[in-house]
C-alpha positions in Angstrom: 9.7 5.2 23.3 9.2 2.4 21.1 6.6 2.9 18.2 3.4 0.8 18.3 3.4 -1.7 15.6 1.0 -1.3 12.8 1.8 -4.7 11.2 3.4 -7.6 13.1 3.9 -11.0 11.1 4.9 -13.9 12.9 6.1 -17.1 11.0 3.7 -16.2 8.3 3.5 -18.6 5.4 1.3 -18.8 2.1 1.2 -21.4 -0.6 -0.7 -21.2 -4.0 -1.7 -24.1 -5.7 -0.8 -25.1 -9.4 -3.3 -27.9 -10.2 -2.6 -30.2 -7.2 0.9 -28.9 -6.5 1.4 -26.5 -3.6 3.8 -23.7 -4.6 5.2 -22.0 -1.8 5.1 -17.9 -1.9 5.8 -17.2 1.8 7.6 -19.4 4.3 7.7 -18.3 8.0 8.1 -14.8 7.5 8.4 -12.6 10.8 8.5 -9.0 10.4 7.3 -5.8 12.3 6.4 -2.2 10.9 6.5 0.3 13.4 3.5 2.9 13.1 4.1 6.0 11.2 6.9 4.6 9.3 8.0 3.6 5.8 8.9 0.1 5.2 10.3 -1.2 1.6 10.1 -4.7 0.7 12.8 -5.5 -1.9 13.9 -8.7 -3.9 13.7 -10.3 -7.0 10.5 -11.1 -8.8 8.5 -14.0 -7.2 10.3 -13.4 -4.0 6.8 -12.9 -2.0 6.6 -9.0 -2.0 3.6 -8.8 -3.4 2.2 -11.8 -1.8 2.9 -10.2 1.9 1.4 -7.0 0.6 -1.7 -9.1 -0.2 -2.0 -10.6 3.0 -1.5 -7.5 4.9 -4.5 -5.9 3.0 -6.5 -9.0 3.6 -6.7 -9.9 -0.2 -5.2 -13.4 0.2 -5.7 -15.5 3.5 -2.8 -16.7 5.9 -2.1 -20.1 5.4 -0.3 -20.4 8.9 1.3 -18.3 11.3 -0.1 -15.0 12.9 -0.7 -11.6 11.1 -1.8 -8.6 13.0 -2.7 -5.2 11.4 -3.7 -2.2 13.0 -4.6 -4.3 16.1 -6.5 -6.7 14.2 -5.5 -10.3 14.0 -6.5 -10.8 10.1 -5.5 -14.4 10.3 -8.7 -15.1 12.1 -10.8 -12.3 10.8 -13.8 -13.0 8.4 -14.1 -11.7 4.8 -16.8 -8.9 5.9 -14.5 -7.7 8.8 -11.3 -7.6 6.3 -13.5 -5.8 3.7 -14.6 -3.1 6.2 -11.0 -2.7 7.5 -9.8 -2.1 3.7 -12.6 0.4 3.1 -11.9 2.3 6.4 -8.1 2.2 7.2 -6.2 0.4 4.4 -5.4 1.7 1.3 -3.6 -0.1 -1.8 -1.7 1.6 -4.4 -1.2 -0.5 -7.4 1.4 -0.3 -10.2 -1.1 -0.3 -12.8 -3.1 2.6 -11.3 -6.4 0.4 -11.1 -8.8 3.1 -11.8 -12.3 2.6 -13.5 -11.9 4.1 -17.0 -15.6 5.5 -17.2 -15.3 7.1 -13.7 -13.9 10.4 -13.5 -11.0 11.0 -11.0 -13.1 12.2 -8.1 -15.5 9.4 -8.7 -12.8 6.8 -8.4 -11.2 8.4 -5.4 -14.6 8.4 -3.4 -15.5 4.8 -4.1 -13.9 3.4 -1.0 -16.0 5.9 1.2 -19.2 5.2 -0.9 -18.6 1.3 -0.3 -18.1 2.2 3.4 -21.5 4.0 3.5 -20.7 7.5 3.4 -23.3 9.9 1.8 -22.1 11.1 -1.7 -21.6 14.7 -0.9 -19.5 14.1 1.9 -17.6 11.2 -0.1 -16.9 13.9 -2.9 -15.7 16.6 -0.5 -13.4 14.0 1.2 -12.3 13.0 -2.5 -11.5 16.4 -3.4 -9.4 17.2 -0.2 -7.4 14.0 -1.0 -7.1 15.0 -4.6 -5.7 18.4 -3.3 -3.4 16.6 -0.9 -1.4 15.1 -3.9 -1.6 18.0 -5.9 -4.7 17.1 -8.4 -6.7 19.9 -7.7 -8.6 21.0 -10.8 -8.4 17.7 -12.2 -11.6 16.2 -10.3 -13.8 16.0 -13.4 -11.1 14.5 -15.8 -11.5 10.7 -16.9 -8.0 8.5 -16.3 -7.4 8.4 -20.2 -7.3 12.5 -20.1 -4.4 12.7 -17.6 -0.7 11.6 -17.4 0.3 8.1 -16.0 1.8 10.3 -13.0 -1.5 12.0 -12.5 -3.2 8.5 -12.4 -0.8 7.1 -10.0 -1.6 10.3 -7.8 -5.3 9.6 -8.0 -4.7 6.0 -7.1 -2.7 7.5 -4.1 -5.6 9.8 -3.2 -8.2 6.9 -3.4 -5.8 4.9 -0.9 -5.6 8.0 1.7 -9.3 9.2 1.3 -10.9 9.4 4.7 -7.8 9.4 6.6 -6.5 5.7 6.2 -3.9 4.8 9.0 -1.9 2.2 6.4 -1.2 2.4 2.8 0.5 -0.2 0.9 1.8 0.3 -2.5 2.8 -2.5 -5.0 5.7 -1.2 -7.2 4.1 2.0 -7.2 6.8 3.7 -9.4 7.5 0.8 -11.5 5.2 2.4 -14.6 6.5 5.7 -14.4 9.8 7.7 -15.6 12.3 8.6 -12.7 11.1 12.4 -12.4 7.5 11.2 -12.0 8.5 8.4 -9.6 10.5 10.7 -7.5 7.3 13.0 -7.4 5.5 9.8 -6.0 7.7 8.9 -3.7 7.7 12.4 -2.3 3.9 12.0 -1.8 4.3 8.8 0.0 7.3 10.2 2.3 5.0 12.9 2.8 2.1 10.5 4.1 4.6 9.0 6.2 5.5 12.3 7.6 2.3 12.9 8.7 1.9 9.9 10.6 0.3 7.4 8.2 2.2 3.9 7.9 3.5 2.9 4.2 4.7 -0.3 3.1 5.8 -0.5 -0.6 7.4 -3.2 -2.7 10.1 -1.8 -5.4 12.8 -2.9 -7.4 13.9 0.7 -7.8 16.8 1.3 -5.3 16.6 5.3 -5.6 13.4 4.5 -3.7 15.1 3.0 -0.7 16.1 6.5 0.2 12.9 7.1 1.8 12.4 3.9 3.7 12.6 3.7 7.6 13.5 0.1 7.2 14.1 -2.2 4.1 13.0 -5.7 4.3 14.7 -8.1 1.8 12.9 -11.3 0.5 14.1 -14.2 -1.5 12.2 -17.2 -2.6 9.4 -16.4 -0.1 11.8 -16.0 2.9 13.0 -12.9 4.8 16.7 -12.8 4.3 17.2 -9.3 6.3 15.8 -6.2 8.0 17.9 -3.0 7.8 17.0 -0.1 9.9 17.9 3.2 8.4 18.4 6.6 9.7 18.0 10.0 7.9 15.3 8.7 5.7 13.1 11.0 3.5 15.5 12.7 1.2 16.6 11.6 -2.2 19.9 10.1 -2.3 
């Protein structure tokens, strides 16, 4: 039985403007991400990996083509609908963690739920559950500056999965971490995939590719190849 697609891109293009000049970032990219799998986006800096993640998250608008995410046509969605989708179903993990310094880890993690209108007590309980899932129990009241980089990234992942999101997008999630901590983060992302969460990440680290079910290579904004893997989930 073929898995339902969590993400389907058809001939998706995107350009950015430098002054009056349009600079292509993605050019007619077509890609399908089956639900409950991990897809790794690879390619040199400037190849379009981050742009594709931002389009999937609804953080940037599609210029042309069609993009379906969790059965929604995001290329035609309004900003309010995209914001609701991000708050409830899509989580984003940044390379630089993007935690708010003057909030505790639990307060950072529960932000999406509070933004979606969940009561603070319920949001806090869900945040604690998400933190436990990524190995941060007991650190709920710590501030970002009081924990390690790896723990900050775990908190970023907890924020991305709180409330049982269906899709987690990660932009170079191990790029700022040492190899041991990076492997721990990939173990967490792999565990999410094993639990049925769809994961799409960009990476420059070849070690991370052993976790992926498929690898999509981008170059100069174009999709060069898509390779399906078997036996993913263990470090090679």
